[in-house]
N, C-alpha and C positions, 0 to 999 in steps of 0.2 A: 293205278286206279286200285288194284286188288289191294293195298294197304289201306287205301283212305277208305274201303268198303269194310276191312277190320275195324278199321278206328271207329268209325259207325255203330258196327257192332255190339265193341268194345262197350260204349255209351247205352245202347239200348239194352243190353245185357245186363248192366249193372241197375238202369232202371227198371227195368221188368222186378228182379231180384226186390229191387228196396219196396215198389209198388204190391207187389205180391205178396211179400212177407203184411205186408201196413192190411191187405184185402183179408189173407190169412187168418188175422189174429179175431174174426166175426166166428171163423169155422171151427177153427181148433185151440181158441184161448192166445193168455202172451204169458205162460209160465214159463218158463225158461224148459222143463223137458218138450212141451210143445213148439216153443222157437226152435229149439234142437234137433228134433224131429224133423219140422222143414229144410231146415238147412243140411242136414246129413240127408233126405231124399233127395234135395237139389245136386247138392254135388256130388251122391250116387250116380245120379242120373248124368250127371255131366264125363264121370270117368266109362259110364256105360258108352253112352256115344262116342266117346273117343274112341276104345275100344273097337265098337262095331261099325261105324263108318270110316275109319282108320283100315279097318281091314277091307271093307267090301270097294274102298276108292281104289286098293292097289289090284286087286281082281277085276274089276269091270272097265275103272280109266273113266274120264270124263270128269275130273273134278270140279273145276268151276261150273259147270253142269248142275250137278250135285247142291254145290252150294249155294246155288242161286234158289232153286227147290225148298233147302232146310230154310233159307231168311225168311222165302215167303209164306213158309208153312207156320213159323214160330211169329209172323206178325198176325196172319190169322187167329193162330189159337192163343195168342195175349188178346186180342178182343173179345173171346167167348170165353176166359177167364172169369168174366164176372157172371155170366150165367151158369157156369157151372160150379162154381162157387154158391150160387142160389142153389140149385137143386143139391148140391153135397151137403152143402148145411142145414136145407128141408129133412135130409135123409139123418143125419147126424144126432138130430132132437129128437126124429121120431124113435131110431132105436136107442139112443139111450138113454131115455127114460124108462127103459126096460130092465137096465140095471146101472141104476143110476149111483146106487150104495158101491159100486165096485169102481174105484180109482183106477185099477188097472186094465179092467175090460174099457173104459171112457178112454185110457191115452190111448189104448191099442187100436178101437175105434179112430181116433184122430188120425194115430200115424197112418192107419190104410187109407183114410181119404185125403191125406195128403199125399200120399205115394199116388193115388190114382188121378190128382187134379194136377201135381206139380212134375212129375218123372217126365212125360211125355216130352214138354219145351223143353224141359233139362238135357235129356240125350239130343234132340236138335240141335241145342247152343251146344254140347259136347264136339257134337262132329265136327263142328267147324273148322277150326284147329287144324285138324289132322288130314281134312282134305285139303283148305290152302298150303298148308306144309306140301301136301304129294304134288300139287300145283305146280307151284314153285322151283323145288326141287331136282334137280334132275344127278347131282353128283353126291354122293357121301359128302366130300368135302365142305358143300353149301349145305348143310344142312344145321350148322350151328348158327351161320348168319341169318337163314330164313327163319328159323323158328325163333329165333331172340327177336328179331325185327318183328316178326308177327305177336309174337307173346308180347314186348313192349309196347306194340301199339295197341291190343285191345286194351292192354292194361291201362294204358294213358286213356284210354276211350272210357273205363272204369271209374276211372277217378272223374273224367269230368261228366260222366253218368250220376256218380253219389251225388255230387255237388248241384246239378240240376236238379233230381230229384229232391235232396233235403232243402236247398237253400230258395227255389224260385218252383218250380211245378207241381208239387204236394202244397206247401204253403199258399201258393196264389192259383191256381188251376182246383187242384184237388184230384181225388183215386185215377176217378175213369179218364179225365184226358189226360192225366199224367202217362196214363197205360195206350193211349192213342198215339200220344208222342213218340213211345220206344216202339211200338209197332210200325210207326209209320220211318224209322229210321233203320229198321230191319229192310222194309221194304227199297227204300233209298239204299241199301247197301248192296240189295240184289240187285235193283235195276242198274248200277254203277260197272258191276260185274257182268249183268245179261251179253252186252256185246261183245267181250271176248269169250264168254259161254256160248254166243254164237258159230263163232269161228274155229269151236276145237273139235277135233277130231274125233270120229269114236274110238275109243282103245287106247287112243296116243293124245299127248299132252299138244299145245300149243306152242308151249315152252322149250319142249322136248324138241322139236322138229326145226324152233330156229338154231336151239344146240349142237345139230350134229353137223349144222354146216358153218359152223364154228371152227379156227383154227388155233393152234394153241401161240398163246404171244412169242416171241423171240426174245429169247434172252432168261424166260422165267424157268427154273425147272419143274416137271411135271411133279404132279402132287400125289405122293404116296399115302396111302392111306392106311393110319395104325393099326394095330391089329392088337385086340385085348385076349384074355385069357376068361374064362368062361366065369372063376372066381370074382372076376374084376367088373361081367356084365355085374353077375349078380350083387354085389358090394354095393355098386353106384348106382344101380333101382333101390334095394335096402335105404340105401343112404338117402335118397329121392327121396322115401317116406316117411324115414325118422324127421327131415327136413319140414316136408309138409306137413307131420304130425306137429310139429314144435312151432311151423310158421300160424297156423290157426290156434295152436293154444296160447302161441302171445296175444297175439290178434284179442281173442277173450279177454284175456289178462289186460290189456292196455286197456279196453274198452272198463273195466272197470276202474283200473288207475286214474283213466280220464273223468271217467263219473265222480269219484272223490274228492279229483283236486280240482276242476274244473265246473262241478257240478252236473246232474243226471239232465242236461237236457237233448233234445233231436238235436240240436246245432253242435252240441259238443262232440257228439257220438259221428254226425257227419264227418266235421274235421281230420275225425281219430282215424275214421277209415280213409280217407282222401289221402293223408300222410301214409300210411299204411302200405296201398296202392301204389305211390307212387314210387317209393324204395322199391318194390319189385319192379316195377316196370323198369328205371333206372338200371337197377343190376341188369335185366333181362335186352337192355340196349346194349351197355356196357360189352356184353357177350359177345354181341352182333359184330360191335365195330371193334372188333380186338380179332386180332390172327392168335388164338389160345393155343400153344405147341402141347403143352402137359394138361389137360383138362381134370385127370384124376387128383393133381398137386392142386389144382385152383382151386377144386371143388372141396378138397378136404381143408385147406387154411382156412377157406371162407366160413367155414361152420365153426373154425376155434375164433373168427373173428367176431361173429357173429353174439356169441358168448361174453367176449373180453370186451366190446364195443357196449353193451349193456351193462356191464360190474361197471366197467369206467365213466359210464354217463348214471351211475345211480345217486351221485350228487347232487345231478340237475334235478333226477326223476324228485329226490326227496325237497327242493327247492318250488317243484312246481305249481304247490298250492300255493305258495310265499309270494312267487313270479305273479301268476296268475291274477291274484288277490289286489295288487300292485296296479297289474292293467287293469284292473275293474275299477278300482277309483279314481286312476289318473284320467281316464277314458269317457266316465260317466260326466253325465253334461254335456260331452263337447260334439261338435255336430259328425254324424254319423258317428257318432261313437259305438254303438253297437256292431257296425259293418268291422268298425276297426279290430274292437276286441276280438270277432271272431279271426282276422288276419294274427292276432298275438297270440291266440291260442292255435294257430296254423303254424306259426316261428316257433314255440315253445315244441308242438309234435314233432315237426321235423328235426329239430337238435336234438331231439331222443332216439328219432325213429330210422332216419336216413340211412344211418351208416347198416345197422342190421339188417333190415328190411333188403336193401340194396344188396346185401351179402347172401340173404334167402333167396333172391331174383336171380341171382347166379345159376341155381341148380336145376333148373326145370330144360333151359335149352342146353347146357352142358350136357346133362343126361341125356339129353334126347340125341346129341351129336356121339356122344360115345356107342350107344345102341343101334345107330344107325351102320348098318353093314353092306346093304346093297341098296343102287337106286329103285329098284322096282319094288324092296318093301319097307320105304318113306314112312307110308303112310301108317301102315299097321306099326313101326316102329314108334313114332308119332303120338302115334293113340295109346299103345301100352305105357309109355314113358309117363303121358299127360294122367293116365289113371292110375299109375302107382302112386304121382304126386297127390292126386284128389282122393286116393283111400287115406292116404296118410294123413289130408285136410282133415276128411268125415274123424276122422278116429282120434284126431286131436282136439276137435272142434266138443263131441261128445264127453270123452273123458273130461277133458279140462272143465268144462261147464259142469258137468254134472258129478263130479268123481272128485277131481284134483282141489276144486275150489271148496265146497263145503268140507270136504274130508280133512285135505291138508292146509287150508287156508291162501290166500294171493302169495306170500309170498314164498312158500316153500313150492307151491304150485311153479312157480317160476324158476328154482332149483333144478324140478323134476323135468323139465326142459330145457334148460342148460345142459343134465345132464343126457336129454335127447341127443343136442348136438354133437355133445361131445361126442358121445358114441360114433356120429355119423362121420362127423370129422378125423376122429382114431380111425376108424375104418378105413376111411379113403385112404389114409395117409400108408396104412399098412399095405394096402396092395397097391398107391399110388409110385410104381417103380421109376416111372421116369424121372427122377430125380434119385440122388444119393440119400441115403440110407439116413448117415448125420444129418442132412438139412432136414429131413423128415422129423429126427427128434428134435433137434434143436428149435423147430416152430412149437411141438408139441410141450417141449419143457418151456416154452418162453408164457403159451398159454396157462400149464399148471401154474407157473408162478402167479400172476393174474389172479389164479381161481383161490390158492393161497392167498394171496393179500386183502381178495374181498372176503374171505371168509370167515377172517381175524378181525379185519375190521369195519365191513362195508357193510352188513346184513342188518345193521338197524335203520335200511334207510324207505322201509315200506313206513313204518313210525307216523309221520310228519304225512301222509297219507291217509292211512286207516283211523288213525287218531286222533284227530283232529274236525271237533263234531262245531258246525255252523259259523268256519271260518269263512265261507262266502259272505258273510254280513260284516264284514269290515268292513270301518268308514272312514273319511280321512280325517285326519286330528282335527280338532277343532282349532279357529286361529286365535282363541284365547287362551289356550293352554301356556303354560309354563315350558320354560325351555328343559326344565328337567321333565315334565312330563312327556314333550313332544319326542325325548328322549326313549321314553318307556312307550310311545306306543308302537303298535305291533307293526304298522308300517317302515318302522325307524331301521330294522334290520331283523334281518333272518332269527340270530337270537330272539330280542325282542317277540318278533310271531310266537316263535316260537315257546316262550315262556306264558304266552297269551291263551294258547289255543291248544296247544300239546299235552295230553293227558300227564303222558310220563313226563313232564316236564312240574306238573303239578298236582302230582301223587301223592305229596303230603297233605294236598285239602282234600281228598275223598278218602272214604272209607272201602270203597271196591270200584272198581274196572273191570268190565264182561265185555268179554267181542267173541260174538261169531259171526260167522260167514255162511251163506249158502249160493246158491248157483244166482239167485237173485240180485242178495243184497248183503252188505256190509252192515251190522247192527253192533251199536254201541248201550250197554246201561252204565253209567257212571251215578257215583251219590253217595250218601250224602255228605256232604260239606262240613268239614270237621269243625269250621270258625261258626257254625251254628244254622247252618241255611239244611233243612231238611230235605228239598229237593232231589227228587232221582228222578234223571233224564234219559230218555231212550231216541238215540240218535239212529236214523239208518241212512246210508250213503253219508254222513255227515250231515245230516240236517234234522234237527229237533222235531219228531212228530207225535211225542208226549210227554209229559211229567206229572209227576204228584203235585204239583202246587200251582205252577205258572198257567199249564195248562187242563186244570181241574174243574174250571167253570164251564169251561166247551166241553170237556169230555163230558159229563154230569148233567149240561143240557139237551144232549144230543140222543142221553137216554130219556129223560124225564120230561122232555118238551112233547114228544110222540104220546107217550103214556101215558098223562093227564090230560092231553086232547080223545083218547083211545082207551078210556080206563077197562072197556072190557075186552080191550087184545089178550088174546092167549097165545099166540102164536108172532113170533119176532125173527127177522133177520139181520144180522148183522156184519156188514160188509168191513172188513180192515180191523185186526184186534189190535194194533197197536200195544199200550200198556193191559190193555184188558179193563180198565177203569169204566169203558161205556158200556161193556156188557154185563159186568158184576152189575153197575146202576138199574139194567136192565132188570135183572131177574129179583132184585128188590121189589119189584111190580109180582103178582101171582100171574107168570107166565108159567105155560105149562108146557112150550117147547121154544129152545134159542137154537138157531143156527147161525156159526159160525164162520164167516169164508176169510181165512187168510192166505195169501199167494208166498209169505216166509216162512218158509221151516225155522229161522234162524230167530225170527221174531217170537214164535211160539216157544222155542227154546228157553227165552232170556223173560217169561211169563213168569217164571217161580221168583223173579226178584219182586215182583209187584203185587203176590198172590196177598200179600196184608191191606194192600189199596185196593182190590177187583175182588175181594171176598172169597179167593181162592175159583173163581169162577169157570178153571177147565176141570175142576173135579166135581162142579154140580150136574150131577144126574141129566139137570133137562138140554145140557150144551150138548150140542153136538159139531166137532168141529171139521171141516175141510178143507184140505189144501189146496185150492183154487184162485183163478182170478174170477173178479165180481160178474164180468158180465156173461162167461163162459157157464158159471154155477146158473146164472137168472136162466139162461136161455135152453137149459137141460131140467132145471130142478122140478118135480111133480107135483109141490106144494104149491101155496097160495098163504100168503104172511098177513095176516093186522097190520103190520107193522115192520116195515123196511129202512134199515138205518146205515146210511152211504159213509164212512169216512176216511177217503182217500187221502193221500197225501198230495203238496201243490200242485195246482196243474201245469207248471211251467215245466215239471219234470216228465220225460219221456214216457210215454203211455199213458200217465195217469189222465189226460187231459179225455182218456175215450170215456172216464165215468163220467161227463159233464158233459157229454153230446145227447142230442136230441134220441139216437137210437138206440140208447144206453136206459134212457127215460125211458121211452117205449116199454122197452122190456121189462123194467122195472115194475111199469105200471100194471102189466098182463098177470103179474104175480101176485098181485093187493087182492086180495079177498075183498066183498060188498064192502063200503064202509071204511075200507083200511087207506095208509098214511105211508106217503114218501118223506125220508128225512132224510136231508146231505147237507154235509158242511161244506162251505167255502170261505174264503180270506178277503176282508177288502186291503190288509195292507201290502203293499209292494203291489199294488193293483191301481189301472187309470177307471174313469168312466166308462169308456166304452168297453172296457171288459166287464165291468159289473154290469152293466146294462145288457150283454150278450149273455149272459150267465141269468140272469133274468129274462130273457127273451127265451133263452133257452129250455129252461123251464116252464113256463108258462105255454109254450106249444104243445107238452103234455098234459100239465096240470093246471088248469084254468086260475086252481083256487091254492094259493100260499100264505104261510103265516112266517113272520121274520122275524127269530131271536136274535138278541147281540149278549155276547158277554161284555166285559167294564168297559169297553172301549169302542167296542162296534171292529174291530180289526178279525174278529172271528165272526161269522153267519151262522146260524141254522135256519133252515127253510123246511118248514113240516108242510107236505104239498099234498094237495089228494083233488081227484076227478070230480068231485062235489063237495059242496059249501062244507066249511067244517065248522059245527055248531059246539061250540064250550058246554059241558053239563058242571057247571061250578059247584052242585050240590057233591055230583060225585068224586070231582076234585077235591075238596074240603075230608070228605070222608078217605079219598086215598091221601093225600097230606099228612091226615094224623093216625095212619097207620105206622106203626113201629119202625121197621124198618125203613119204610120211604122217609119217612123223617129224621132218624139221626144220619141217614145217606144224606140229605140237605143240608145238615146241620154242617157238615165238612167245610161248608162254604160259607155259613154262617147265616144261612135263611133260617128264619123260625115261623113265618108264615109264610100261606099260599101268595099272599100279594107280592112278599119278596121275589117268588119265581116269576111270578107272572109278570113283573117288572122289567123282565129279559123284552117281554116280545113288544115289538117297536112299531112293524109295519103291517094291516090290514090286507086281509088278502086283495079285494079291491086295490089298495096301496101298490103291492106288488105289479099290477099287472100296469098300471099307470106308470111305476118306473122308469120300465123296460124301453116303450118308446119301437117306435120303427126302426126296423135292419137286421141283419143277417144273424144267424141262430147256427151254432156249432153242430156239427152232424159227424158222421164217421168218413161219412166221403170229402169233407172239405174240411178238414181239420182247423177252424182259424185260431183258438183259445190258443193252442200247444204254442205257437210262432208268438200270439200277444203276450202270451204271460211272461214265456220266458225276456221277452224287451224290454217290458214294465216291471220283471226284477230285476235288469238289469241296469235299469234306471230308478233304481230304489223311489218307483212311485210312490205318492201318496195322495189318497181318495179320499175326500170329505163328503163323497157321494151320497153315503145313510147320513152322517152328521148333520149335516143340510137339511133333511129331510125328516129326521127325530123327532118328533110331536114333544118329548118329554126333553130332549136336551134344549131343544128350540124354545122350552118353558111354554108350550102352548096351552089353551085351556083345556077341556075334555076334549078326546081325539078314539076314533075308532080302533082300540087296543085293547087288550085282555085286560088288564090291569080298570081299565074305565068300566067296562063292561062289569066287572068283577064288583069294582066300589055299587056300583046300579044293584047289580043281582042284590047285595047284602042290603041295600036300605030299603028296595023295592019290593023283593020277594021275599025274604029274609024277616022282614023287620027289625035287623043286626047290623045296623052303620058301623063302619069300620071308626074304630075309635082312635084317640090321638095318638097310643100310645103304638099301636099298630102303624099308623103311619110313620111314626117316628122310629120303628124298628126298622121299619125297611128302608127308611133312609140311611139309617148307618148304614145297613147290609150295603147300598150302594157307595160310601163312602168310603166304606172298606175297599173297593175296586180297583181306583186308583182315581187321578182328577178330572177326566174324561166324565165317568159316574157319580163327581161332587155337583154336577152340575143336574143333571139328571135327579139326583138326592134332592136338593135346592125343589124341583116339579113336584114330587112326590110331597116334601114338604109344606108346599103353598095348597096343594090337594087337599091336606090334612086339615089346615090352617083353622076352618072353620068346624072340625072333629069336637064330637067330645070328649073330654081328656079322660073321663071315667071309662072303666074296660065296659 
């Protein structure tokens, strides 16, 4: 019953951690620094709880009674978390406004609040393992078995908890119901143990009484505990901390590997976490089941196996993107293809992670066994051992996330963690005198040989992970392709795939390739093509987010659409820098202040490549740059803006969908000045009608008035929204268009008159609301879009939702769109009707955008068919 309770406790613990991390985003933001701080506080609390309660249970006794109390307190606290976060959030907003410009003080305040909210339940959770270990363990020799079983069961529970939270509870139920489920599981764990706790005698364990009446079985030699020297105890603990450091370092790094290989969806990260913990659980279970006579020897060898197993598997790591691309195109369009795709991810993750994580799982139970010297101190020894492991975990996640990745890059960060495992393994072999020296040297020599071979031929494995932009978009070969074309299709072989996607294989094509990594992203900038294409591309985590040609119309429309609709705007906020082209175009208008929020320092570093295209925007004295996430910035900024522009990445990317929630939109609305507009980008490609309707409903819940603009093929949509009806001033628009900086900027697209810009408006303020229809919206507490968008992206969905309702594409007559209102304005108010040449110039511009726009161009020509040809 105790083991069942601890399994449920593991399920609940991981669910709590996932849900709390989700809720804490609203308090502390989603920057890597904030997330790392929370994780460090949580793990630090676990270490403190293990120390405090491990010592207490040895001194006071009644471990099962204490365990029941802890589980009940965790459950109660879990249910109170939303209230505590609300209070802390209000305090954070009130305080941070007083020192808004000091990023360091704001981060410190977030850290303090995270400590206040998270530390108590973390301490309570940390106490459960040493308490149950003390309850079950009467003899030193049983420490390995009982601690291993408890740790394994708790870890297996964590695997289940991660899966339930990531795939079921959060997508289907939302944040608070998931929290209730986790708390109920804590109560169930306490309820299961409660009958045993009631029979527990004060100061004496029920299990001890039973053991006292047992006689040794005949034929078995009596257990003689192994004695260790002080240096062996110390080395074992130090090695455990180094291994714990490396373990969390690997988890951080494999999150990056999985994001670059599988795409940065929440499902990918959930799969990776489940596989990682599975290996830890299996390692602990193996230790519990085996009678290990030479623990220091096993520990030392296992640390070296961690290094060797990852090095040996690097050829598979290098092929992860290729294999998952094959799985994607093979399963797309099949029944339950999306679910099978998650299974394919799991299989690949296990193939890479199972052996090294299993070896990492040996460490804690075996070191706890080494540290256990007297039965009456089992609780404190297990608690201290757990604390050393957890302190290593804290240092690993903080240092790898915030130091190694930004400074050394992913590959070298792996190498540093290899070195830590090597140091732990060699130290253990040096003091592990349980086997002969020659045997220890032999194992170290084998490991050294593997390392030498790896350094000689294997260190380029990361290139296919970090330097393969847009490989997620690989499609099935068309049946009409010739045999030779099929043989060269990227799906035909790994070599063909590399020729198509790997930038180093295509190095002859590009004049430059820049790579920058930070705590958030792996960022690539490459181009121009030596064959004649002048495009420069910005790729974030292997997905193109900006370019100087293909995305130019969207980037410019994001700037000019709101600035023409609010020509008197003087203060602007741009969330998401990308190439900087949008912000640069905003500053072609008479703006007095522009605040720029960007979460990734790597993106800002690579702005230098785009300076000739964004007018050196970061050097403009009107620009103020803030490294933060959009939601956190908006909640605390003390200013209001005439225009807010949000240009996040795609909503299927983990965390990005938060910028498409009612909660974020409400926060943005509060920061708009009277008459201000909110502008945000979303896409219709790889989406279905349901997700697009939900996006429009979510927008309409907060902003009742919205104008929708489209790029050339309606793949990118720009919504300009307001709480009041937007009344365009065409006279002011014409004056603004004729200002040389603005006119020159729009000329980059081929727009030569105001009608060309207005032709991008396709859905009226009333039309946007009618398109949405009834149904659910996307909220922070119930994040529907993240899952729906990921599924639509996998299915390569194609929505014609906007095409079918576009009056210009459908060649409808006069419509409630800006172009037709402008035509009326010219005729009825300016007494200067648009001339035929103006219609023709607008039509030619639209034709240059592509096939979809050619149909729209025909509608423009139809409107000008009766116009005078004279200017």
